[in-house]
N, C-alpha and C positions, 0 to 999 in steps of 0.2 A: 553236625549242625541240622537243627530242625528245618523242614522244608519251608515253613513260613519265614524263618529268620533268614535262610539262604536267599529267598526271594526278596526280602528287604535289602540285602547287600547287593544283589543284582540290580534292583531298581536305582539304588544310589549310584552304583558304577556306570549305569546307563547315562547318567547326566554328563559324563565325560565325552560321550559321543557328539553332544551338542556344544560342549564348552570349547570354544576356539582358541588357538594360540595366534600370536601376531604374525607368525610366518605363513607363507603360502606354499601350496603344492605346485608341482610342475604343471598341473592342469589349470592353475590360475585361481583356486579357491583357498580359503584359510584351512589350514589343517586343524584337526581337533586334538585335544588332550589325549583322547583314547588312542588315536593313531600314533602319537608320539610315544606313548607308553608301550604300545605293541612293538614299535620298531626298535626301541632301545633294548627290549627283552629279546628281540630277534638278533640283535647286535651282540648282546652278552652270549647267547647260545653259540654263535659262530666263532667267537673268540676263546671259548672255554678251554680249547686244547692248549692255548698259549699260557695258561695259568693252572698248571697241574696241582700246584700247592694251595690253590684257593678252593673254597666251598662255592662252586659256580651255581649250584641249586639255590644257595642263599642269595647269590647276586641276582639270579633270575627272579626270586620273590621280591627283592627290593625294587627292581625295575618294574615289576607288575604293579606294585602298590604305592610307588613313590609320589605320584600325583593325585592320589584319592582326595586329598585335602581340598583340591581345586573344584571338587563337586560342590563345595560350600562357598567358595570364594571367586571361582573363575580363575583364569590364568592372568598373571601379570608379568610382563617382560622382565628378565633379570636385571636390565639396566634401569628399570622404573620401580622395582620392587623394594620397599623399605623394610626396616627392621619391624616396624608395627604391622606391616602386611603379613610378614612371616609368622610373627607371634599369634596373630588372629587366625591364620590358617592352621597352625599347630594346635591352638586351643581347641578350635572346632573339630579337628581331626581326632584328637585325643579323647575328647568328649564322646565322639561317636565310637571309637574303639572300645571305650568303657562299656558299651552297650552289647558288645559282641560275646557270644558264648565262648567258653574254654574249649580247646587250648588256644583259639585264635586271638582271644584278647591279649593273653600274655605274649604270645609269639609276635604279634604285630607291634605291640608296645616296645618289645626288645629290638625288633628290627628298626623301628623309627628312631629309637634312641641311638642304635649304632649307626644309622645312616646320618644323623644329625652331628654325631661326634667326629665323623670322618677319620677314625684312627685305625680301623682294622683294614686289612688288604681287601676284603670284600666290599666294604663300604667305598673305598677309593675306586675300585673297579666300576662300581655302580655309577658314581658321580661322573666318571670319564664316559661312560655310555651315555648318560643323560646330556652332557654337554656336547659331546662329539655329534651325536645324532642331530642336534639342533644346528650345527654348522653344515653337516651334510644336507639337511633340508634346505637351508638358505642357498647352498650351491645349486640345488635342483630347482629352485624357485626363480621366477623372472626377477632379474636384478632391479627393476624399476620398483618393486615392492619392498626393497630394503629401506630401512630407516637410514638417515644420513649418517649416524654414528657407526653403522654396522659395516661400512666399508673398511673401517680400522678394526672393529671389534671382531668380525669374523675371521680376520687374520691371525689374531692372538688368542681368542677365546679358548679356555681350557689348557693353554700351554703350561701353566703351574700345576695343573691336576695330574698330568700324564708323566711327570719327571721321575716317578718311581719305577717306571717300565720302559724298557727299550722297545718293546713291541708297540706299545701305545704312543711312544714318542715317534716312531716310524709311521704309524697310522695317522697321527696328527699332521705330520709333515706332508703325507700324501693328500690329505684333505686341504691342507693350506695351499698346495700347488694347484689344486682345482679351484679354490677360491681366488687366488691370484690370477689365473687364466680367465676366469669368468669376468673379473674386473678389467682385465686387459682387452677382452673381447667386447666389453660394453663401452670402451672408450669412444667418445663422440667422433664420428668420421666427417660428418657434414650436419650442419643445422639449417633447415629451409624455413624461411619466414614468409608466410602469407602477407599480402598487401593490405587488401581491404579488411578493415576491423582489426588489424594487428599493427601495421605500420601507419596506415592512413585511416582517418576517421571517416569511414563510409557512411555510417549512420548519421553522423553530424552533417555530412555533405548532403544526404537526401533531405534532411530537416531544413538546413539553412539555405541550400542553393535551390532546391526544388519546392520547399514549403510543404513536404509531405511527411507523415508520421511513418518511420521505416518499419517498426514493429507491425504496424497496421497493414502496410503494403505487402510485407513478407509473409503475413499469415495466410494469404490466399493467393493461388496460382494466377488468377486473372489480375488481381491487383499488383502482384509482382511483375507480370508482363507489362502492365501499364507504367510501373515505375521505371522499368528498363527502357521503355519507349521514351519516357520523358528524359531520362539520362542521355539517350542517343541524340535527343534534339538540343540538349544543353551543350553549348560550345565549351569543350575543354573541362567537362565535369571531373573527371579523375585527376586531371592536372591541377585542379583547384582545391583538392581535399587538404584539410589540415592534418598535421602529424598527430598520432595518438600520444598522450601524455606519457613521456618517459620511454617510448618504444625505441626511438632512435638512439637514445643513450644506452639502452639495453643491447641493441643491435651492435653498437660500437664496442661494448664491453665484451661480448662474446666474440666479436671478430678479432680482438687481439689474441684470443687463445685458440680459435677454431676456424675452419673452413665454414663461412656463413655465406649462404646464397638466398636469393629471392625466388619464390615459386608462387606465381599468382595466376589465378584463373580468369580467362576471358570469356564474356558472354558468348553464346552460340550466335551464328549468323542471324537466325531468325528473331533474336532479341532486338535487333535494330540498333546496336551500338557499334557502328563500323569502325570507329577511331578509338576503340577501347585500348588496343595494345599500345598505340603510339602515345596516348595520353598517359597511360600507366607508367611506360618507361620514362616519359618526360617528368612525371612526378618523382620517381625514383631517383633520376639523375639530378634533381634539384637539391636533394638531401644526401645522397650517397654516391661516392665517386664511381667512376667507370670500371674500376678494377673488381667490383663485386659482380659476379655473374647474375643475370636476370633471366628466368625461364618463365615463358607464358604458354598456357596450355588451357584446354577446357577443363572444367572441374573433374570429370570422370578420368582425366588423363593424369591427374596429380600423382596418383599412387604409382605410376609407372616410373617415377623418379626414386622410389624407395629401393634401397639395396641391402637392407638388413636392419637388425636391431640397433646398431649404432648410427643409424640415419634418422634424424630427429625432423619432425614437422611441427612448427608452432603455427596454430590456425585457430579460427574461431568458429569454423563450420563443423558440426558434428558428424556429417556424412563423410566429409574429407578425412576426418580424424579416424573414423571407423574403418574406412577403406585402407587407410595408411597402416593401421595396426593389423588388419586382415592380411596385408601384404608382408608383414613381418617387421615394420618399423616401429619407431617410438613416437607416439603421438602426444602432444602437449597442448591442451586446451587453453587458449588465450582469453584471460579475463581483464587483467590489468598488467602492465609491465612490472609493477612492484610484486604482484603475485608470482610472475614467472621467475623473477630474480631470486625470490625467497625460496622458491622450489628448487632452482638450480644450486643455490648455496647449500641447501639441505642435502641434496644428492651429490655434493662434491663436485659439480660441474663448474661453478664459480667459486 
């Protein structure tokens, strides 16, 4: 191949370095199509001794080129990809292959035809590498990045593809065991609910009871201090807050399945709200029975209640959530009760 033509091929292939897949790496970023293609090729290399009757060099070529069409279309997850999507990708890919010099034009056409037919041993091995690597990557990613349907999909994905090989069935089983262990480890241990802005309408209280604009007050440290001074002067401020719409219902729904507790921050002494703890506990006991544990602490101390990834915090404060995640827990930002419920349904928690 001439140097100029080779460079054109390399420039096209480079697009796969920026084309992201929906799965994440263990480091917390989206993986690229190029990274996926590299690792299924590596996987094929390391299983070649298990298939002495196969042309493993051909399998490695298949792995290298299998996603080049995504340089034109980008990646679409398998559970979202339609027949039309596949047809468009194939059409654009074959048009590009037609521009290549021989012998690559003919060789790549034959490889793609064989891969699509999935009849030869080599094509079947390649397809297993493709699918199994995807599940391995999911097992390595943070489970909170999984789509809701992937809790079931990752347990069974590629099962039908590996049936021709005892070795690949054993490999699939080993991957499945990792998947099941990951799901087991991620099961909710405890869910902590913040009070202000999650269960109790703090902003509404500032507005209705004190006549202040909460967003305006919180935007400036001096105004925030003034707001808390006013809260301290108002008799029973926290006790008089209204519940957030749908929050108590969500709390009770989760409580039927999990250990659910309340973790609420208390203003520091210098804020001038001496009865905050008593008033907060009084509010909680108006709506939630005494069997539910209530933990009060300063905001910086919240993270100390985190014991791992299966320890959830539902909070509306970004700093609290960031510290919770940095401690290794699962942080869930509260916007509305309906949004949290939808998220938990998607993740299989509800």
